[in-house]
C-alpha positions as CSV (number, residue, x, y, z in Angstrom):
1,M,-37.4,46.3,-43.8
2,S,-39.4,43.8,-45.9
3,F,-42.1,43.7,-43.2
4,L,-42.5,47.5,-43.4
5,T,-42.7,47.5,-47.2
6,A,-45.2,44.6,-47.0
7,V,-47.4,46.5,-44.6
8,L,-47.2,49.7,-46.6
9,T,-48.2,47.9,-49.8
10,E,-51.2,46.3,-48.2
11,V,-52.6,49.6,-46.8
12,E,-55.4,51.2,-48.8
13,H,-55.1,54.8,-49.5
14,I,-57.9,56.7,-47.9
15,A,-59.1,60.0,-49.4
16,L,-58.9,62.8,-46.9
17,P,-62.1,64.9,-46.4
18,L,-60.2,68.1,-46.8
19,P,-57.1,69.1,-48.9
20,L,-53.8,68.5,-47.1
21,V,-53.1,72.3,-46.9
22,V,-56.2,72.9,-44.7
23,Y,-55.0,70.9,-41.7
24,P,-52.1,73.2,-40.8
25,M,-54.4,76.2,-41.4
26,V,-56.9,74.8,-38.9
27,A,-54.1,74.2,-36.4
28,A,-52.8,77.8,-36.9
29,V,-56.3,79.2,-36.4
30,L,-56.8,77.2,-33.2
31,F,-53.3,78.3,-31.9
32,L,-54.1,81.9,-32.7
33,A,-57.5,81.6,-30.9
34,L,-55.8,80.2,-27.8
35,G,-53.2,83.0,-28.0
36,V,-56.0,85.6,-28.0
37,V,-57.6,84.0,-25.0
38,L,-54.3,84.0,-23.2
39,W,-53.6,87.6,-24.2
40,S,-57.0,88.7,-22.9
41,F,-56.1,87.5,-19.4
42,R,-52.9,89.4,-19.2
43,D,-52.4,91.7,-16.2
44,V,-55.5,90.4,-14.4
45,A,-53.8,90.3,-11.0
46,N,-52.9,93.9,-11.2
47,R,-56.4,95.0,-12.1
48,H,-57.6,93.6,-8.8
49,S,-54.7,94.6,-6.6
50,G,-56.9,96.5,-4.1
51,K,-59.1,93.5,-3.6
52,A,-56.1,91.2,-3.2
53,N,-54.4,93.5,-0.7
54,A,-57.6,93.8,1.3
55,Y,-58.0,90.0,1.4
56,A,-54.3,89.5,2.4
57,A,-54.7,92.1,5.1
58,A,-57.8,90.5,6.5
59,H,-56.4,87.1,6.5
60,G,-52.8,87.9,7.6
61,G,-51.3,86.8,4.4
62,Y,-48.1,87.8,2.7
63,G,-48.1,91.2,1.0
64,S,-50.6,92.8,3.4
65,T,-48.4,95.8,3.9
66,S,-47.4,96.5,0.2
67,D,-49.4,98.0,-2.6
68,T,-47.9,95.9,-5.3
69,G,-50.9,93.7,-5.4
70,G,-51.3,90.4,-7.2
71,H,-49.5,87.4,-6.0
């Protein structure tokens, strides 16, 4: 452990550009923004179920006889 203590004593303390509390706040805001983007794409497959059924029927895909739509 003497190597670790020697390294830690040699390291200069660098002043952070922002207070330490700001970094978790930035992470939380980014996480929230990504959650909003994810939430905005919910139920997209069901919005276009008619188009998906028409494509499946034209190309002989699975689900061409059902109206459930989506995937």
